[in-house]
PDB file of the backbone (N, CA, C, O) and the ligand in Angstrom, with CONECT records:
HET     ZN  A 101       1
ATOM      1  N   MET A   1     -26.890  23.049 -11.573  1.00  0.00           N
ATOM      2  CA  MET A   1     -26.109  23.176 -10.252  1.00  0.00           C
ATOM      3  C   MET A   1     -24.630  23.079 -10.651  1.00  0.00           C
ATOM      4  O   MET A   1     -24.172  22.123 -11.277  1.00  0.00           O
ATOM      5  N   THR A   2     -23.919  24.136 -10.245  1.00  0.00           N
ATOM      6  CA  THR A   2     -22.448  24.209 -10.620  1.00  0.00           C
ATOM      7  C   THR A   2     -21.768  23.416  -9.569  1.00  0.00           C
ATOM      8  O   THR A   2     -22.216  23.360  -8.424  1.00  0.00           O
ATOM      9  N   GLN A   3     -20.634  22.771  -9.966  1.00  0.00           N
ATOM     10  CA  GLN A   3     -19.757  22.016  -9.133  1.00  0.00           C
ATOM     11  C   GLN A   3     -18.734  22.980  -8.519  1.00  0.00           C
ATOM     12  O   GLN A   3     -18.000  23.687  -9.209  1.00  0.00           O
ATOM     13  N   HIS A   4     -18.729  22.964  -7.141  1.00  0.00           N
ATOM     14  CA  HIS A   4     -17.850  23.856  -6.448  1.00  0.00           C
ATOM     15  C   HIS A   4     -16.772  23.057  -5.612  1.00  0.00           C
ATOM     16  O   HIS A   4     -16.301  23.541  -4.583  1.00  0.00           O
ATOM     17  N   SER A   5     -16.431  21.924  -6.048  1.00  0.00           N
ATOM     18  CA  SER A   5     -15.580  21.063  -5.199  1.00  0.00           C
ATOM     19  C   SER A   5     -14.175  21.696  -4.943  1.00  0.00           C
ATOM     20  O   SER A   5     -13.532  21.375  -3.944  1.00  0.00           O
ATOM     21  N   GLY A   6     -13.702  22.603  -5.859  1.00  0.00           N
ATOM     22  CA  GLY A   6     -12.427  23.210  -5.584  1.00  0.00           C
ATOM     23  C   GLY A   6     -12.518  24.517  -4.875  1.00  0.00           C
ATOM     24  O   GLY A   6     -11.516  25.216  -4.723  1.00  0.00           O
ATOM     25  N   ARG A   7     -13.714  24.873  -4.429  1.00  0.00           N
ATOM     26  CA  ARG A   7     -13.969  26.230  -3.820  1.00  0.00           C
ATOM     27  C   ARG A   7     -14.205  26.067  -2.382  1.00  0.00           C
ATOM     28  O   ARG A   7     -14.704  25.029  -1.947  1.00  0.00           O
ATOM     29  N   CYS A   8     -13.838  27.137  -1.551  1.00  0.00           N
ATOM     30  CA  CYS A   8     -14.168  27.219  -0.266  1.00  0.00           C
ATOM     31  C   CYS A   8     -15.656  27.510  -0.021  1.00  0.00           C
ATOM     32  O   CYS A   8     -16.206  28.492  -0.521  1.00  0.00           O
ATOM     33  N   PRO A   9     -16.307  26.603   0.785  1.00  0.00           N
ATOM     34  CA  PRO A   9     -17.789  26.873   1.032  1.00  0.00           C
ATOM     35  C   PRO A   9     -18.059  28.054   1.863  1.00  0.00           C
ATOM     36  O   PRO A   9     -19.221  28.437   1.992  1.00  0.00           O
ATOM     37  N   LEU A  10     -17.096  28.659   2.431  1.00  0.00           N
ATOM     38  CA  LEU A  10     -17.307  29.832   3.263  1.00  0.00           C
ATOM     39  C   LEU A  10     -17.265  31.193   2.503  1.00  0.00           C
ATOM     40  O   LEU A  10     -18.085  32.102   2.640  1.00  0.00           O
ATOM     41  N   CYS A  11     -16.140  31.188   1.650  1.00  0.00           N
ATOM     42  CA  CYS A  11     -16.045  32.476   0.887  1.00  0.00           C
ATOM     43  C   CYS A  11     -15.797  32.296  -0.586  1.00  0.00           C
ATOM     44  O   CYS A  11     -15.499  33.284  -1.258  1.00  0.00           O
ATOM     45  N   GLU A  12     -15.900  31.074  -1.149  1.00  0.00           N
ATOM     46  CA  GLU A  12     -15.766  30.772  -2.444  1.00  0.00           C
ATOM     47  C   GLU A  12     -14.443  30.986  -2.991  1.00  0.00           C
ATOM     48  O   GLU A  12     -14.304  31.081  -4.211  1.00  0.00           O
ATOM     49  N   GLY A  13     -13.399  31.076  -2.152  1.00  0.00           N
ATOM     50  CA  GLY A  13     -12.045  31.160  -2.466  1.00  0.00           C
ATOM     51  C   GLY A  13     -11.516  29.903  -3.085  1.00  0.00           C
ATOM     52  O   GLY A  13     -12.130  28.837  -3.040  1.00  0.00           O
ATOM     53  N   GLU A  14     -10.357  30.068  -3.664  1.00  0.00           N
ATOM     54  CA  GLU A  14      -9.787  28.851  -4.354  1.00  0.00           C
ATOM     55  C   GLU A  14      -9.087  28.017  -3.239  1.00  0.00           C
ATOM     56  O   GLU A  14      -8.327  28.549  -2.430  1.00  0.00           O
ATOM     57  N   LYS A  15      -9.379  26.682  -3.232  1.00  0.00           N
ATOM     58  CA  LYS A  15      -8.684  25.834  -2.316  1.00  0.00           C
ATOM     59  C   LYS A  15      -7.415  25.221  -2.995  1.00  0.00           C
ATOM     60  O   LYS A  15      -7.449  24.930  -4.190  1.00  0.00           O
ATOM     61  N   ALA A  16      -6.350  25.032  -2.272  1.00  0.00           N
ATOM     62  CA  ALA A  16      -5.196  24.425  -2.793  1.00  0.00           C
ATOM     63  C   ALA A  16      -4.587  23.447  -1.772  1.00  0.00           C
ATOM     64  O   ALA A  16      -4.746  23.612  -0.563  1.00  0.00           O
ATOM     65  N   PRO A  17      -3.890  22.431  -2.288  1.00  0.00           N
ATOM     66  CA  PRO A  17      -3.279  21.556  -1.277  1.00  0.00           C
ATOM     67  C   PRO A  17      -2.206  22.259  -0.475  1.00  0.00           C
ATOM     68  O   PRO A  17      -1.414  23.026  -1.022  1.00  0.00           O
ATOM     69  N   GLY A  18      -2.179  22.003   0.794  1.00  0.00           N
ATOM     70  CA  GLY A  18      -1.170  22.746   1.724  1.00  0.00           C
ATOM     71  C   GLY A  18      -1.123  21.972   3.016  1.00  0.00           C
ATOM     72  O   GLY A  18      -1.471  20.794   3.104  1.00  0.00           O
ATOM     73  N   VAL A  19      -0.670  22.703   4.014  1.00  0.00           N
ATOM     74  CA  VAL A  19      -0.534  22.070   5.359  1.00  0.00           C
ATOM     75  C   VAL A  19      -1.190  23.068   6.422  1.00  0.00           C
ATOM     76  O   VAL A  19      -1.260  24.279   6.209  1.00  0.00           O
ATOM     77  N   THR A  20      -1.602  22.539   7.427  1.00  0.00           N
ATOM     78  CA  THR A  20      -2.187  23.291   8.502  1.00  0.00           C
ATOM     79  C   THR A  20      -1.692  22.807   9.913  1.00  0.00           C
ATOM     80  O   THR A  20      -1.170  21.698  10.029  1.00  0.00           O
ATOM     81  N   THR A  21      -1.849  23.586  10.905  1.00  0.00           N
ATOM     82  CA  THR A  21      -1.534  23.060  12.302  1.00  0.00           C
ATOM     83  C   THR A  21      -2.857  22.815  13.052  1.00  0.00           C
ATOM     84  O   THR A  21      -3.659  23.723  13.268  1.00  0.00           O
ATOM     85  N   PHE A  22      -3.043  21.526  13.442  1.00  0.00           N
ATOM     86  CA  PHE A  22      -4.174  21.153  14.179  1.00  0.00           C
ATOM     87  C   PHE A  22      -3.919  21.211  15.666  1.00  0.00           C
ATOM     88  O   PHE A  22      -2.916  20.663  16.124  1.00  0.00           O
ATOM     89  N   ALA A  23      -4.778  21.848  16.445  1.00  0.00           N
ATOM     90  CA  ALA A  23      -4.579  21.992  17.854  1.00  0.00           C
ATOM     91  C   ALA A  23      -5.906  21.717  18.552  1.00  0.00           C
ATOM     92  O   ALA A  23      -6.959  22.114  18.052  1.00  0.00           O
ATOM     93  N   VAL A  24      -5.872  21.049  19.688  1.00  0.00           N
ATOM     94  CA  VAL A  24      -7.102  20.807  20.441  1.00  0.00           C
ATOM     95  C   VAL A  24      -6.743  20.837  21.904  1.00  0.00           C
ATOM     96  O   VAL A  24      -5.715  20.297  22.311  1.00  0.00           O
ATOM     97  N   ASP A  25      -7.618  21.491  22.725  1.00  0.00           N
ATOM     98  CA  ASP A  25      -7.485  21.568  24.151  1.00  0.00           C
ATOM     99  C   ASP A  25      -8.214  20.462  24.870  1.00  0.00           C
ATOM    100  O   ASP A  25      -9.442  20.416  24.809  1.00  0.00           O
ATOM    101  N   LEU A  26      -7.560  19.617  25.511  1.00  0.00           N
ATOM    102  CA  LEU A  26      -8.201  18.483  26.129  1.00  0.00           C
ATOM    103  C   LEU A  26      -8.676  18.688  27.652  1.00  0.00           C
ATOM    104  O   LEU A  26      -9.252  17.828  28.318  1.00  0.00           O
ATOM    105  N   GLY A  27      -8.336  19.966  28.078  1.00  0.00           N
ATOM    106  CA  GLY A  27      -8.704  20.231  29.456  1.00  0.00           C
ATOM    107  C   GLY A  27      -7.387  20.087  30.361  1.00  0.00           C
ATOM    108  O   GLY A  27      -6.916  21.065  30.940  1.00  0.00           O
ATOM    109  N   HIS A  28      -6.848  18.865  30.443  1.00  0.00           N
ATOM    110  CA  HIS A  28      -5.630  18.656  31.197  1.00  0.00           C
ATOM    111  C   HIS A  28      -4.396  19.079  30.424  1.00  0.00           C
ATOM    112  O   HIS A  28      -3.325  19.191  31.022  1.00  0.00           O
ATOM    113  N   GLY A  29      -4.493  19.319  29.124  1.00  0.00           N
ATOM    114  CA  GLY A  29      -3.414  19.559  28.264  1.00  0.00           C
ATOM    115  C   GLY A  29      -3.839  19.859  26.886  1.00  0.00           C
ATOM    116  O   GLY A  29      -5.022  19.849  26.546  1.00  0.00           O
ATOM    117  N   VAL A  30      -2.820  20.138  26.070  1.00  0.00           N
ATOM    118  CA  VAL A  30      -3.127  20.634  24.667  1.00  0.00           C
ATOM    119  C   VAL A  30      -2.288  19.664  23.746  1.00  0.00           C
ATOM    120  O   VAL A  30      -1.135  19.333  24.024  1.00  0.00           O
ATOM    121  N   VAL A  31      -2.974  19.234  22.613  1.00  0.00           N
ATOM    122  CA  VAL A  31      -2.411  18.448  21.663  1.00  0.00           C
ATOM    123  C   VAL A  31      -2.182  19.340  20.337  1.00  0.00           C
ATOM    124  O   VAL A  31      -3.099  20.047  19.919  1.00  0.00           O
ATOM    125  N   MET A  32      -1.052  19.291  19.752  1.00  0.00           N
ATOM    126  CA  MET A  32      -0.823  20.007  18.583  1.00  0.00           C
ATOM    127  C   MET A  32      -0.151  19.158  17.529  1.00  0.00           C
ATOM    128  O   MET A  32       0.843  18.495  17.825  1.00  0.00           O
ATOM    129  N   VAL A  33      -0.635  19.154  16.360  1.00  0.00           N
ATOM    130  CA  VAL A  33      -0.104  18.355  15.302  1.00  0.00           C
ATOM    131  C   VAL A  33       0.270  19.293  14.082  1.00  0.00           C
ATOM    132  O   VAL A  33      -0.584  19.913  13.447  1.00  0.00           O
ATOM    133  N   ARG A  34       1.571  19.336  13.827  1.00  0.00           N
ATOM    134  CA  ARG A  34       1.985  20.247  12.739  1.00  0.00           C
ATOM    135  C   ARG A  34       2.100  19.574  11.425  1.00  0.00           C
ATOM    136  O   ARG A  34       2.258  18.354  11.379  1.00  0.00           O
ATOM    137  N   ARG A  35       2.025  20.340  10.293  1.00  0.00           N
ATOM    138  CA  ARG A  35       2.221  19.877   8.999  1.00  0.00           C
ATOM    139  C   ARG A  35       1.141  18.842   8.627  1.00  0.00           C
ATOM    140  O   ARG A  35       1.427  17.830   7.988  1.00  0.00           O
ATOM    141  N   VAL A  36      -0.011  19.101   9.013  1.00  0.00           N
ATOM    142  CA  VAL A  36      -1.150  18.231   8.702  1.00  0.00           C
ATOM    143  C   VAL A  36      -1.545  18.576   7.216  1.00  0.00           C
ATOM    144  O   VAL A  36      -1.714  19.746   6.871  1.00  0.00           O
ATOM    145  N   PRO A  37      -1.682  17.549   6.377  1.00  0.00           N
ATOM    146  CA  PRO A  37      -2.043  17.770   4.964  1.00  0.00           C
ATOM    147  C   PRO A  37      -3.574  18.200   4.977  1.00  0.00           C
ATOM    148  O   PRO A  37      -4.446  17.616   5.620  1.00  0.00           O
ATOM    149  N   ALA A  38      -3.757  19.256   4.208  1.00  0.00           N
ATOM    150  CA  ALA A  38      -5.193  19.870   4.065  1.00  0.00           C
ATOM    151  C   ALA A  38      -5.347  20.622   2.773  1.00  0.00           C
ATOM    152  O   ALA A  38      -4.384  20.922   2.068  1.00  0.00           O
ATOM    153  N   GLN A  39      -6.612  20.920   2.487  1.00  0.00           N
ATOM    154  CA  GLN A  39      -6.930  21.750   1.406  1.00  0.00           C
ATOM    155  C   GLN A  39      -7.103  23.126   2.047  1.00  0.00           C
ATOM    156  O   GLN A  39      -7.978  23.304   2.894  1.00  0.00           O
ATOM    157  N   VAL A  40      -6.257  24.130   1.640  1.00  0.00           N
ATOM    158  CA  VAL A  40      -6.219  25.402   2.291  1.00  0.00           C
ATOM    159  C   VAL A  40      -6.842  26.492   1.384  1.00  0.00           C
ATOM    160  O   VAL A  40      -6.426  26.626   0.233  1.00  0.00           O
ATOM    161  N   CYS A  41      -7.752  27.213   1.838  1.00  0.00           N
ATOM    162  CA  CYS A  41      -8.388  28.300   1.167  1.00  0.00           C
ATOM    163  C   CYS A  41      -7.430  29.451   0.961  1.00  0.00           C
ATOM    164  O   CYS A  41      -6.888  29.951   1.947  1.00  0.00           O
ATOM    165  N   ALA A  42      -7.187  29.899  -0.242  1.00  0.00           N
ATOM    166  CA  ALA A  42      -6.189  30.981  -0.516  1.00  0.00           C
ATOM    167  C   ALA A  42      -6.685  32.373  -0.057  1.00  0.00           C
ATOM    168  O   ALA A  42      -5.914  33.318   0.107  1.00  0.00           O
ATOM    169  N   LEU A  43      -8.095  32.442   0.152  1.00  0.00           N
ATOM    170  CA  LEU A  43      -8.627  33.750   0.388  1.00  0.00           C
ATOM    171  C   LEU A  43      -8.823  33.916   1.978  1.00  0.00           C
ATOM    172  O   LEU A  43      -8.412  34.945   2.516  1.00  0.00           O
ATOM    173  N   CYS A  44      -9.422  32.950   2.697  1.00  0.00           N
ATOM    174  CA  CYS A  44      -9.752  33.148   4.125  1.00  0.00           C
ATOM    175  C   CYS A  44      -8.778  32.247   4.959  1.00  0.00           C
ATOM    176  O   CYS A  44      -8.699  32.460   6.169  1.00  0.00           O
ATOM    177  N   GLY A  45      -8.078  31.314   4.417  1.00  0.00           N
ATOM    178  CA  GLY A  45      -7.005  30.578   5.144  1.00  0.00           C
ATOM    179  C   GLY A  45      -7.646  29.336   5.855  1.00  0.00           C
ATOM    180  O   GLY A  45      -6.973  28.589   6.567  1.00  0.00           O
ATOM    181  N   GLU A  46      -8.932  29.164   5.631  1.00  0.00           N
ATOM    182  CA  GLU A  46      -9.536  28.013   6.353  1.00  0.00           C
ATOM    183  C   GLU A  46      -8.981  26.690   5.745  1.00  0.00           C
ATOM    184  O   GLU A  46      -8.758  26.608   4.537  1.00  0.00           O
ATOM    185  N   ALA A  47      -8.784  25.763   6.514  1.00  0.00           N
ATOM    186  CA  ALA A  47      -8.195  24.423   6.167  1.00  0.00           C
ATOM    187  C   ALA A  47      -9.191  23.405   6.224  1.00  0.00           C
ATOM    188  O   ALA A  47      -9.942  23.307   7.194  1.00  0.00           O
ATOM    189  N   TRP A  48      -9.245  22.580   5.162  1.00  0.00           N
ATOM    190  CA  TRP A  48     -10.164  21.495   5.108  1.00  0.00           C
ATOM    191  C   TRP A  48      -9.595  20.166   5.071  1.00  0.00           C
ATOM    192  O   TRP A  48      -8.846  19.864   4.141  1.00  0.00           O
ATOM    193  N   LEU A  49      -9.892  19.286   6.052  1.00  0.00           N
ATOM    194  CA  LEU A  49      -9.274  18.005   6.136  1.00  0.00           C
ATOM    195  C   LEU A  49     -10.131  16.903   5.604  1.00  0.00           C
ATOM    196  O   LEU A  49     -11.347  16.889   5.797  1.00  0.00           O
ATOM    197  N   ASP A  50      -9.481  15.955   4.918  1.00  0.00           N
ATOM    198  CA  ASP A  50     -10.344  14.887   4.408  1.00  0.00           C
ATOM    199  C   ASP A  50     -10.522  13.861   5.571  1.00  0.00           C
ATOM    200  O   ASP A  50      -9.917  13.938   6.640  1.00  0.00           O
ATOM    201  N   ASP A  51     -11.451  12.860   5.229  1.00  0.00           N
ATOM    202  CA  ASP A  51     -11.907  11.970   6.279  1.00  0.00           C
ATOM    203  C   ASP A  51     -10.765  11.093   6.860  1.00  0.00           C
ATOM    204  O   ASP A  51     -10.765  10.741   8.040  1.00  0.00           O
ATOM    205  N   ALA A  52      -9.850  10.775   6.027  1.00  0.00           N
ATOM    206  CA  ALA A  52      -8.656   9.827   6.473  1.00  0.00           C
ATOM    207  C   ALA A  52      -7.865  10.610   7.426  1.00  0.00           C
ATOM    208  O   ALA A  52      -7.485  10.096   8.478  1.00  0.00           O
ATOM    209  N   VAL A  53      -7.590  11.850   7.114  1.00  0.00           N
ATOM    210  CA  VAL A  53      -6.773  12.660   7.980  1.00  0.00           C
ATOM    211  C   VAL A  53      -7.507  12.988   9.299  1.00  0.00           C
ATOM    212  O   VAL A  53      -6.886  12.987  10.362  1.00  0.00           O
ATOM    213  N   THR A  54      -8.777  13.259   9.237  1.00  0.00           N
ATOM    214  CA  THR A  54      -9.537  13.538  10.516  1.00  0.00           C
ATOM    215  C   THR A  54      -9.520  12.278  11.407  1.00  0.00           C
ATOM    216  O   THR A  54      -9.379  12.383  12.625  1.00  0.00           O
ATOM    217  N   GLN A  55      -9.658  11.117  10.810  1.00  0.00           N
ATOM    218  CA  GLN A  55      -9.568   9.916  11.660  1.00  0.00           C
ATOM    219  C   GLN A  55      -8.273   9.663  12.275  1.00  0.00           C
ATOM    220  O   GLN A  55      -8.199   9.182  13.406  1.00  0.00           O
ATOM    221  N   LYS A  56      -7.210   9.976  11.558  1.00  0.00           N
ATOM    222  CA  LYS A  56      -5.880   9.805  12.106  1.00  0.00           C
ATOM    223  C   LYS A  56      -5.597  10.831  13.295  1.00  0.00           C
ATOM    224  O   LYS A  56      -4.902  10.522  14.262  1.00  0.00           O
ATOM    225  N   LEU A  57      -6.189  12.060  13.139  1.00  0.00           N
ATOM    226  CA  LEU A  57      -6.054  13.094  14.127  1.00  0.00           C
ATOM    227  C   LEU A  57      -6.816  12.616  15.389  1.00  0.00           C
ATOM    228  O   LEU A  57      -6.304  12.795  16.494  1.00  0.00           O
ATOM    229  N   GLU A  58      -8.005  12.021  15.262  1.00  0.00           N
ATOM    230  CA  GLU A  58      -8.761  11.554  16.365  1.00  0.00           C
ATOM    231  C   GLU A  58      -7.967  10.488  17.168  1.00  0.00           C
ATOM    232  O   GLU A  58      -8.012  10.455  18.397  1.00  0.00           O
ATOM    233  N   ALA A  59      -7.233   9.612  16.419  1.00  0.00           N
ATOM    234  CA  ALA A  59      -6.451   8.554  17.045  1.00  0.00           C
ATOM    235  C   ALA A  59      -5.279   9.180  17.863  1.00  0.00           C
ATOM    236  O   ALA A  59      -4.933   8.672  18.930  1.00  0.00           O
ATOM    237  N   ILE A  60      -4.693  10.255  17.367  1.00  0.00           N
ATOM    238  CA  ILE A  60      -3.646  10.909  17.996  1.00  0.00           C
ATOM    239  C   ILE A  60      -4.154  11.640  19.302  1.00  0.00           C
ATOM    240  O   ILE A  60      -3.488  11.653  20.338  1.00  0.00           O
ATOM    241  N   VAL A  61      -5.313  12.211  19.179  1.00  0.00           N
ATOM    242  CA  VAL A  61      -5.965  12.920  20.327  1.00  0.00           C
ATOM    243  C   VAL A  61      -6.288  11.907  21.448  1.00  0.00           C
ATOM    244  O   VAL A  61      -6.080  12.191  22.628  1.00  0.00           O
ATOM    245  N   ASP A  62      -6.831  10.650  21.038  1.00  0.00           N
ATOM    246  CA  ASP A  62      -7.144   9.671  22.035  1.00  0.00           C
ATOM    247  C   ASP A  62      -5.985   9.155  22.789  1.00  0.00           C
ATOM    248  O   ASP A  62      -6.029   8.887  23.990  1.00  0.00           O
ATOM    249  N   ARG A  63      -4.842   9.015  21.957  1.00  0.00           N
ATOM    250  CA  ARG A  63      -3.589   8.556  22.582  1.00  0.00           C
ATOM    251  C   ARG A  63      -3.015   9.557  23.643  1.00  0.00           C
ATOM    252  O   ARG A  63      -2.552   9.200  24.726  1.00  0.00           O
ATOM    253  N   ALA A  64      -3.102  10.883  23.194  1.00  0.00           N
ATOM    254  CA  ALA A  64      -2.635  11.873  24.168  1.00  0.00           C
ATOM    255  C   ALA A  64      -3.490  11.989  25.321  1.00  0.00           C
ATOM    256  O   ALA A  64      -3.005  12.308  26.406  1.00  0.00           O
ATOM    257  N   ARG A  65      -4.766  11.749  25.176  1.00  0.00           N
ATOM    258  CA  ARG A  65      -5.720  11.794  26.340  1.00  0.00           C
ATOM    259  C   ARG A  65      -5.325  10.645  27.335  1.00  0.00           C
ATOM    260  O   ARG A  65      -5.276  10.857  28.546  1.00  0.00           O
ATOM    261  N   GLU A  66      -5.059   9.485  26.812  1.00  0.00           N
ATOM    262  CA  GLU A  66      -4.597   8.433  27.704  1.00  0.00           C
ATOM    263  C   GLU A  66      -3.261   8.664  28.337  1.00  0.00           C
ATOM    264  O   GLU A  66      -3.040   8.223  29.464  1.00  0.00           O
ATOM    265  N   ALA A  67      -2.407   9.301  27.702  1.00  0.00           N
ATOM    266  CA  ALA A  67      -1.069   9.584  28.201  1.00  0.00           C
ATOM    267  C   ALA A  67      -1.087  10.746  29.158  1.00  0.00           C
ATOM    268  O   ALA A  67      -0.117  10.980  29.878  1.00  0.00           O
ATOM    269  N   GLN A  68      -2.194  11.483  29.173  1.00  0.00           N
ATOM    270  CA  GLN A  68      -2.322  12.640  30.161  1.00  0.00           C
ATOM    271  C   GLN A  68      -1.239  13.690  29.952  1.00  0.00           C
ATOM    272  O   GLN A  68      -0.869  14.407  30.882  1.00  0.00           O
ATOM    273  N   ALA A  69      -0.733  13.777  28.721  1.00  0.00           N
ATOM    274  CA  ALA A  69       0.393  14.742  28.439  1.00  0.00           C
ATOM    275  C   ALA A  69      -0.126  16.179  28.678  1.00  0.00           C
ATOM    276  O   ALA A  69      -1.263  16.471  28.308  1.00  0.00           O
ATOM    277  N   MET A  70       0.605  17.011  29.235  1.00  0.00           N
ATOM    278  CA  MET A  70       0.364  18.415  29.321  1.00  0.00           C
ATOM    279  C   MET A  70       0.353  19.111  28.017  1.00  0.00           C
ATOM    280  O   MET A  70      -0.602  19.803  27.662  1.00  0.00           O
ATOM    281  N   VAL A  71       1.409  18.930  27.307  1.00  0.00           N
ATOM    282  CA  VAL A  71       1.642  19.386  25.953  1.00  0.00           C
ATOM    283  C   VAL A  71       2.124  18.324  25.164  1.00  0.00           C
ATOM    284  O   VAL A  71       3.090  17.657  25.535  1.00  0.00           O
ATOM    285  N   GLU A  72       1.478  18.091  24.011  1.00  0.00           N
ATOM    286  CA  GLU A  72       2.023  17.117  23.042  1.00  0.00           C
ATOM    287  C   GLU A  72       2.121  17.775  21.695  1.00  0.00           C
ATOM    288  O   GLU A  72       1.107  18.194  21.136  1.00  0.00           O
ATOM    289  N   VAL A  73       3.348  17.878  21.144  1.00  0.00           N
ATOM    290  CA  VAL A  73       3.396  18.482  19.819  1.00  0.00           C
ATOM    291  C   VAL A  73       4.118  17.456  18.857  1.00  0.00           C
ATOM    292  O   VAL A  73       5.223  16.985  19.123  1.00  0.00           O
ATOM    293  N   THR A  74       3.453  17.172  17.799  1.00  0.00           N
ATOM    294  CA  THR A  74       3.780  16.114  16.888  1.00  0.00           C
ATOM    295  C   THR A  74       3.857  16.666  15.470  1.00  0.00           C
ATOM    296  O   THR A  74       3.029  17.504  15.113  1.00  0.00           O
ATOM    297  N   ASP A  75       4.816  16.234  14.637  1.00  0.00           N
ATOM    298  CA  ASP A  75       4.820  16.495  13.251  1.00  0.00           C
ATOM    299  C   ASP A  75       4.149  15.336  12.532  1.00  0.00           C
ATOM    300  O   ASP A  75       4.382  14.158  12.804  1.00  0.00           O
ATOM    301  N   TRP A  76       3.286  15.754  11.580  1.00  0.00           N
ATOM    302  CA  TRP A  76       2.346  14.710  10.930  1.00  0.00           C
ATOM    303  C   TRP A  76       3.121  13.599  10.350  1.00  0.00           C
ATOM    304  O   TRP A  76       2.728  12.474  10.660  1.00  0.00           O
ATOM    305  N   PRO A  77       4.210  13.693   9.521  1.00  0.00           N
ATOM    306  CA  PRO A  77       4.865  12.628   8.982  1.00  0.00           C
ATOM    307  C   PRO A  77       5.472  11.671   9.979  1.00  0.00           C
ATOM    308  O   PRO A  77       5.679  10.508   9.634  1.00  0.00           O
ATOM    309  N   ASP A  78       5.785  12.111  11.258  1.00  0.00           N
ATOM    310  CA  ASP A  78       6.266  11.282  12.271  1.00  0.00           C
ATOM    311  C   ASP A  78       5.211  10.387  12.985  1.00  0.00           C
ATOM    312  O   ASP A  78       5.547   9.480  13.746  1.00  0.00           O
ATOM    313  N   VAL A  79       3.938  10.687  12.703  1.00  0.00           N
ATOM    314  CA  VAL A  79       2.911   9.958  13.437  1.00  0.00           C
ATOM    315  C   VAL A  79       2.725   8.617  12.761  1.00  0.00           C
ATOM    316  O   VAL A  79       2.582   8.517  11.543  1.00  0.00           O
ATOM    317  N   ALA A  80       2.730   7.610  13.579  1.00  0.00           N
ATOM    318  CA  ALA A  80       2.675   6.263  13.095  1.00  0.00           C
ATOM    319  C   ALA A  80       1.217   5.886  12.770  1.00  0.00           C
ATOM    320  O   ALA A  80       0.950   4.764  12.338  1.00  0.00           O
TER     321      ALA A  80
HETATM  322 ZN    ZN A 101     -12.335  30.638   2.174  1.00  0.00          ZN2+
END
């Protein structure tokens, strides 16, 4: 079994550290987080987030949901 940890599971493209924009529609509004650290596929552009990043994004989404913001745009390094 070959190790494919550095490869995109969708297209076998090379993954490299980069940033992506995460956006989610909450119904009442939209949350957007820019400059999220991710492994980005050079071939198809798919971004892969690690568990710590995903958890942090979930916390941001929860906070926006409570705030009932129509549009919330945040830059990742500014997120507490
Ligand atoms: Zn890919």
